[in-house]
GUZAFI-865233 format. One record per residue (C-alpha): residue number from 1; residue in one letter; x, y, z. Coordinates in steps of 0.05 Angstrom, whole numbers, plus 32768, in hexadecimal, padded with zeros to 4 digits. Each point is the difference from the previous one (the first is absolute). Last residue first. Layout:
+-----+------+------+------+------+
:  nr : rest :    x :    y :    z :
+-----+------+------+------+------+
: NUM :    a :    X :    Y :    Z :
...
+-----+------+------+------+------+
//
This chain:
+-----+------+------+------+------+
:  nr : rest :    x :    y :    z :
+-----+------+------+------+------+
: 274 :    l : 8C50 : 8661 : 83FC :
: 273 :    i : 7FDF : 7FB7 : 7FFA :
: 272 :    a : 803A : 7FD9 : 7FD6 :
: 271 :    e : 8028 : 801B : 802E :
: 270 :    y : 7FEB : 7FD8 : 8032 :
: 269 :    e : 8036 : 7FCC : 8011 :
: 268 :    d : 8032 : 8023 : 7FE0 :
: 267 :    r : 7FFA : 8034 : 803F :
: 266 :    d : 801F : 7FCF : 8029 :
: 265 :    v : 7FE4 : 8001 : 803B :
: 264 :    t : 8016 : 7FFD : 8050 :
: 263 :    d : 8033 : 8040 : 7FF3 :
: 262 :    a : 7FC5 : 803A : 8004 :
: 261 :    f : 7FB9 : 7FD9 : 7FF9 :
: 260 :    l : 7FCD : 8025 : 8019 :
: 259 :    l : 8024 : 803A : 7FED :
: 258 :    a : 8018 : 7FF3 : 7FC1 :
: 257 :    a : 7FC4 : 7FE6 : 7FEB :
: 256 :    s : 7FD7 : 8044 : 8015 :
: 255 :    d : 8034 : 801F : 7FD5 :
: 254 :    a : 7FEF : 7FD8 : 7FBC :
: 253 :    m : 7FBB : 8000 : 8010 :
: 252 :    d : 7FEC : 803E : 8007 :
: 251 :    y : 7FC2 : 7FFD : 8024 :
: 250 :    r : 800F : 804B : 8010 :
: 249 :    h : 7FEA : 8004 : 8053 :
: 248 :    m : 802A : 7FC0 : 7FFD :
: 247 :    a : 8031 : 802A : 7FD5 :
: 246 :    r : 8003 : 803E : 8033 :
: 245 :    t : 804F : 8000 : 7FEF :
: 244 :    a : 8007 : 8018 : 8048 :
: 243 :    k : 8051 : 7FE1 : 7FF4 :
: 242 :    s : 8012 : 8044 : 7FE3 :
: 241 :    i : 7FF6 : 8020 : 8039 :
: 240 :    d : 8033 : 7FDB : 8030 :
: 239 :    i : 7FFA : 801B : 803F :
: 238 :    d : 8028 : 8012 : 803D :
: 237 :    a : 7FDC : 8001 : 803F :
: 236 :    v : 8001 : 8027 : 8043 :
: 235 :    v : 7FC9 : 7FF4 : 8033 :
: 234 :    l : 8002 : 802D : 8043 :
: 233 :    e : 7FE4 : 7FE2 : 8031 :
: 232 :    e : 7FDB : 800C : 8042 :
: 231 :    r : 7FF2 : 7FBB : 8019 :
: 230 :    k : 7FB5 : 7FDD : 800E :
: 229 :    i : 8015 : 7FC9 : 7FCC :
: 228 :    e : 804E : 8000 : 7FDA :
: 227 :    a : 800E : 8022 : 7FC0 :
: 226 :    s : 7FF8 : 7FDB : 7FC3 :
: 225 :    a : 8034 : 8007 : 7FC1 :
: 224 :    h : 7FFD : 7FDA : 7FB7 :
: 223 :    i : 7FC4 : 7FCF : 8016 :
: 222 :    r : 7FFB : 7FC9 : 7FC3 :
: 221 :    g : 7FC2 : 8010 : 7FCA :
: 220 :    d : 8028 : 7FFD : 7FC5 :
: 219 :    p : 7FF6 : 8054 : 7FF0 :
: 218 :    a : 801E : 8001 : 804A :
: 217 :    v : 7FD8 : 8011 : 8042 :
: 216 :    v : 801F : 8040 : 802C :
: 215 :    m : 7FE0 : 7FF3 : 8045 :
: 214 :    t : 7FDE : 801A : 8042 :
: 213 :    q : 7FE6 : 7FC7 : 8022 :
: 212 :    c : 7FB6 : 7FF9 : 800B :
: 211 :    n : 7FCB : 7FFA : 803C :
: 210 :    q : 8027 : 802D : 802F :
: 209 :    h : 7FE3 : 7FFB : 804A :
: 208 :    p : 801B : 8010 : 8045 :
: 207 :    e : 800E : 802B : 7FDE :
: 206 :    l : 800D : 802C : 7FBA :
: 205 :    c : 8038 : 8011 : 7FDB :
: 204 :    a : 7FE2 : 8012 : 7FC2 :
: 203 :    n : 7FF8 : 7FDC : 7FBD :
: 202 :    c : 802D : 800B : 7FC3 :
: 201 :    s : 7FE4 : 7FC9 : 7FC2 :
: 200 :    a : 8033 : 800E : 7FC4 :
: 199 :    f : 7FEF : 7FD0 : 7FC3 :
: 198 :    w : 802B : 8000 : 7FBF :
: 197 :    i : 7FDC : 7FE9 : 7FC8 :
: 196 :    t : 8004 : 7FB2 : 7FDB :
: 195 :    n : 7FAA : 800C : 7FFF :
: 194 :    e : 7FF5 : 7FC8 : 802D :
: 193 :    a : 803B : 7FFC : 8026 :
: 192 :    a : 7FF8 : 8039 : 8015 :
: 191 :    r : 7FB4 : 8008 : 801E :
: 190 :    t : 800F : 7FBB : 8013 :
: 189 :    i : 8036 : 800E : 802E :
: 188 :    a : 7FD1 : 8031 : 8019 :
: 187 :    m : 7FC5 : 7FD2 : 800C :
: 186 :    a : 802D : 7FC5 : 8028 :
: 185 :    h : 8020 : 803A : 8030 :
: 184 :    h : 7FBC : 800E : 800A :
: 183 :    i : 7FE5 : 7FC3 : 8010 :
: 182 :    p : 803D : 7FF1 : 8028 :
: 181 :    i : 7FEA : 802E : 8031 :
: 180 :    k : 7FBC : 7FFE : 7FFE :
: 179 :    w : 7FFD : 7FCE : 803B :
: 178 :    d : 8021 : 802D : 802B :
: 177 :    n : 7FBD : 8032 : 8004 :
: 176 :    p : 8002 : 8014 : 8044 :
: 175 :    r : 7FF2 : 804E : 7FEA :
: 174 :    t : 8035 : 8036 : 7FF0 :
: 173 :    t : 7FFF : 7FF3 : 7FC2 :
: 172 :    n : 801F : 7FFD : 7FC4 :
: 171 :    n : 800B : 8040 : 7FEC :
: 170 :    q : 8015 : 8009 : 7FB7 :
: 169 :    p : 8023 : 8021 : 7FC7 :
: 168 :    h : 8009 : 7FD2 : 7FC1 :
: 167 :    f : 802E : 8022 : 7FC9 :
: 166 :    v : 8000 : 7FE4 : 7FBC :
: 165 :    l : 803B : 7FF3 : 7FDB :
: 164 :    q : 8002 : 7FF6 : 7FB1 :
: 163 :    a : 7FBD : 8029 : 7FEA :
: 162 :    g : 7FF1 : 7FFF : 7FBA :
: 161 :    q : 7FB7 : 8018 : 8003 :
: 160 :    e : 7FF2 : 7FB4 : 8002 :
: 159 :    v : 802B : 7FF8 : 803B :
: 158 :    c : 7FD7 : 8033 : 802C :
: 157 :    a : 7FBB : 7FDF : 7FE9 :
: 156 :    a : 801B : 7FBE : 8015 :
: 155 :    t : 800D : 8018 : 8044 :
: 154 :    t : 7FBA : 8019 : 800A :
: 153 :    e : 7FEE : 7FC5 : 7FDD :
: 152 :    a : 8016 : 7FCD : 8032 :
: 151 :    y : 7FD0 : 801E : 8035 :
: 150 :    r : 8013 : 7FDD : 8043 :
: 149 :    f : 8048 : 8015 : 801A :
: 148 :    g : 8002 : 803D : 7FD1 :
: 147 :    e : 7FB1 : 8024 : 8011 :
: 146 :    y : 8013 : 7FE8 : 804A :
: 145 :    c : 803E : 8022 : 8007 :
: 144 :    i : 8006 : 8037 : 7FD3 :
: 143 :    v : 8010 : 8005 : 7FB7 :
: 142 :    v : 8031 : 8023 : 7FD7 :
: 141 :    g : 802D : 7FFB : 7FC1 :
: 140 :    i : 8040 : 8018 : 7FE9 :
: 139 :    l : 8019 : 800A : 7FB9 :
: 138 :    v : 8051 : 800A : 8004 :
: 137 :    g : 802E : 803F : 7FE6 :
: 136 :    h : 800F : 800F : 8048 :
: 135 :    l : 7FB7 : 8000 : 8015 :
: 134 :    q : 7FC7 : 8005 : 7FCB :
: 133 :    y : 7FBD : 7FF3 : 8010 :
: 132 :    v : 7FC3 : 7FCF : 7FF6 :
: 131 :    s : 7FB6 : 8008 : 800C :
: 130 :    f : 7FC8 : 7FDA : 8020 :
: 129 :    d : 7FC6 : 802A : 800B :
: 128 :    d : 7FBA : 7FF5 : 8027 :
: 127 :    g : 8004 : 801F : 803E :
: 126 :    p : 7FDB : 7FE6 : 8043 :
: 125 :    a : 7FFA : 8031 : 8037 :
: 124 :    y : 800F : 7FF7 : 8040 :
: 123 :    a : 7FED : 7FF2 : 8045 :
: 122 :    i : 7FCC : 7FCC : 8008 :
: 121 :    a : 8005 : 7FE5 : 7FBE :
: 120 :    d : 8050 : 7FF5 : 801C :
: 119 :    l : 7FD4 : 7FC3 : 8036 :
: 118 :    p : 7FD9 : 7FE7 : 7FC5 :
: 117 :    t : 8044 : 7FF2 : 7FD8 :
: 116 :    l : 8017 : 8039 : 7FC8 :
: 115 :    r : 800E : 7FED : 7FBB :
: 114 :    a : 8014 : 8043 : 7FE4 :
: 113 :    k : 8036 : 8021 : 8029 :
: 112 :    h : 8016 : 803B : 7FDF :
: 111 :    h : 8034 : 800B : 7FD3 :
: 110 :    a : 802A : 803F : 800D :
: 109 :    g : 8023 : 8031 : 7FCB :
: 108 :    l : 8034 : 8018 : 7FE6 :
: 107 :    i : 8018 : 8031 : 8035 :
: 106 :    q : 8048 : 800F : 7FE1 :
: 105 :    g : 803B : 7FFF : 8033 :
: 104 :    n : 8034 : 7FE8 : 7FCA :
: 103 :    e : 8001 : 7FBF : 8011 :
: 102 :    d : 7FB5 : 7FFA : 7FEF :
: 101 :    i : 7FC9 : 8002 : 803C :
: 100 :    v : 7FC3 : 7FC6 : 7FF8 :
:  99 :    l : 7FCF : 8010 : 8040 :
:  98 :    a : 7FDE : 7FC4 : 8016 :
:  97 :    s : 7FB4 : 8004 : 801A :
:  96 :    n : 7FD5 : 7FF2 : 8027 :
:  95 :    y : 7FC6 : 8033 : 7FE8 :
:  94 :    p : 7FE2 : 802A : 8031 :
:  93 :    k : 7FB3 : 8004 : 8019 :
:  92 :    g : 7FD5 : 803C : 7FEB :
:  91 :    v : 7FE2 : 7FE1 : 7FC3 :
:  90 :    p : 8037 : 802C : 7FCD :
:  89 :    s : 803B : 7FDF : 801F :
:  88 :    p : 8038 : 801D : 8033 :
:  87 :    i : 803F : 7FE3 : 7FEF :
:  86 :    e : 8029 : 7FCE : 802D :
:  85 :    t : 8036 : 7FDA : 8007 :
:  84 :    g : 8036 : 7FCD : 7FFA :
:  83 :    l : 8046 : 8025 : 7FDB :
:  82 :    i : 801E : 7FE5 : 7FBE :
:  81 :    c : 8047 : 8020 : 7FF9 :
:  80 :    a : 8032 : 800E : 7FC6 :
:  79 :    i : 8045 : 8013 : 8016 :
:  78 :    r : 8023 : 8039 : 7FEA :
:  77 :    a : 801C : 8017 : 8040 :
:  76 :    e : 7FEA : 804A : 7FF9 :
:  75 :    g : 7FBF : 7FED : 7FD7 :
:  74 :    c : 7FEF : 7FCB : 8031 :
:  73 :    r : 8005 : 8033 : 8040 :
:  72 :    r : 7FD1 : 8031 : 7FDA :
:  71 :    a : 7FD1 : 7FC2 : 7FFB :
:  70 :    v : 7FFB : 7FF6 : 8044 :
:  69 :    a : 7FF7 : 804B : 800D :
:  68 :    a : 7FCB : 8005 : 7FDC :
:  67 :    h : 7FD9 : 7FBB : 8009 :
:  66 :    l : 800D : 801C : 804A :
:  65 :    k : 7FDA : 8046 : 7FFA :
:  64 :    d : 7FCD : 7FE2 : 7FD1 :
:  63 :    l : 7FF6 : 7FCB : 803B :
:  62 :    q : 7FF0 : 8040 : 8031 :
:  61 :    a : 7FE5 : 8025 : 7FD9 :
:  60 :    a : 7FCA : 7FC3 : 7FE8 :
:  59 :    p : 7FF5 : 7FE3 : 804A :
:  58 :    c : 7FC4 : 7FD5 : 7FF0 :
:  57 :    p : 7FC8 : 8003 : 8031 :
:  56 :    a : 800D : 7FC2 : 8037 :
:  55 :    q : 7FC2 : 7FCC : 7FF0 :
:  54 :    a : 8028 : 7FC4 : 8000 :
:  53 :    d : 8034 : 8018 : 8038 :
:  52 :    s : 8041 : 7FE8 : 7FEE :
:  51 :    i : 8023 : 7FBA : 8010 :
:  50 :    d : 7FCF : 7FC9 : 7FF2 :
:  49 :    v : 7FC4 : 8027 : 7FDC :
:  48 :    r : 8028 : 8038 : 7FD6 :
:  47 :    y : 8040 : 7FF0 : 7FF3 :
:  46 :    g : 8037 : 802C : 801D :
:  45 :    v : 8008 : 804C : 7FF0 :
:  44 :    t : 8040 : 7FF6 : 7FD4 :
:  43 :    q : 800A : 7FB4 : 7FF3 :
:  42 :    a : 7FC0 : 7FFE : 7FE6 :
:  41 :    e : 8018 : 7FBD : 7FD0 :
:  40 :    p : 803C : 7FF9 : 8019 :
:  39 :    f : 8044 : 8022 : 7FE1 :
:  38 :    c : 802A : 7FF1 : 7FC3 :
:  37 :    v : 804A : 8021 : 7FEB :
:  36 :    i : 8009 : 8005 : 7FB1 :
:  35 :    q : 8059 : 800B : 7FF4 :
:  34 :    a : 8019 : 7FEB : 803A :
:  33 :    e : 8044 : 8018 : 800F :
:  32 :    a : 8007 : 7FD9 : 8049 :
:  31 :    a : 8005 : 8048 : 8018 :
:  30 :    i : 7FC4 : 8010 : 7FDD :
:  29 :    a : 7FD3 : 7FD4 : 801C :
:  28 :    q : 800D : 8005 : 8041 :
:  27 :    d : 8001 : 8052 : 7FF8 :
:  26 :    l : 7FAF : 7FE4 : 7FE9 :
:  25 :    f : 7FFF : 7FD4 : 803B :
:  24 :    s : 8010 : 8035 : 8034 :
:  23 :    l : 7FCC : 8037 : 7FD2 :
:  22 :    i : 7FCE : 7FCD : 8007 :
:  21 :    t : 8009 : 7FF2 : 804E :
:  20 :    a : 7FF6 : 804E : 800E :
:  19 :    a : 7FC0 : 8005 : 7FD3 :
:  18 :    n : 7FE4 : 7FC9 : 8023 :
:  17 :    a : 800E : 8021 : 8044 :
:  16 :    d : 7FDB : 803D : 7FDE :
:  15 :    l : 7FC4 : 7FE2 : 7FEC :
:  14 :    d : 7FF1 : 7FDA : 8042 :
:  13 :    a : 7FD1 : 7FC6 : 7FEF :
:  12 :    t : 8046 : 7FCB : 8002 :
:  11 :    q : 802E : 7FD9 : 7FCF :
:  10 :    r : 803B : 7FE3 : 8002 :
:   9 :    c : 8029 : 7FEC : 7FD2 :
:   8 :    q : 8010 : 7FCD : 7FC3 :
:   7 :    a : 801A : 8032 : 7FD0 :
:   6 :    l : 8011 : 7FE0 : 7FC4 :
:   5 :    a : 8036 : 8013 : 7FCE :
:   4 :    i : 8014 : 7FFB : 7FBC :
:   3 :    r : 8040 : 8003 : 7FD4 :
:   2 :    l : 7FFF : 7FEB : 7FBA :
:   1 :    m : 8026 : 7FD7 : 7FCE :
+-----+------+------+------+------+
//
């Protein structure tokens, strides 16, 4: 069993205000005895285009200080963290990134969003890699917002490397696209079900429009835990990692059958092909 927390928190263009929010929710996750906590996309500085200035310089020195403070607190409390942030790139525009910090307070690396929307591309440089990281003995992957929703191969790339749990920081969105809510929910559910993994999607608390819930989706595609839209909330969920068999991704006939049929079909009916 693994206890994870998703921080559906408010986000502004003020780094100091966001830092206070991050540390407050980190303390809440520690009090809840979570082992991993995830924050929304771009939580440190605010999502460019919609929340902060798309052309503003990346505040690298301030971010380094904040990243170090979060990592230090993680190490003290033995909690791992996925932190939505940004990181300078060689081309001028920053990367839209998720920092991965382990339970020892070590910054293991960062995933840079690789599939950008046209608005993303105004403000951010694309990444080009999908890596996995070990947190509390579990291999995890990270996909950020649009790339996780619209491009199944991004999650699959993490699962191919052994990820049983994929975190999905998102910022979706301040604009009146509420018709997208059921579509986004369906795509998050699909990422879990088509790979037989846990999929943990963490949105910001956005008003007046928030176009996706924060949710934890189980490997069978059922929603395991979720937050109410437009409400600041820490979602805490205990998940059974052993259920993330990656059966559908591996196309394992026996494991897939057990997941598909459960107790409704007798194994004798398909035993011959196993």
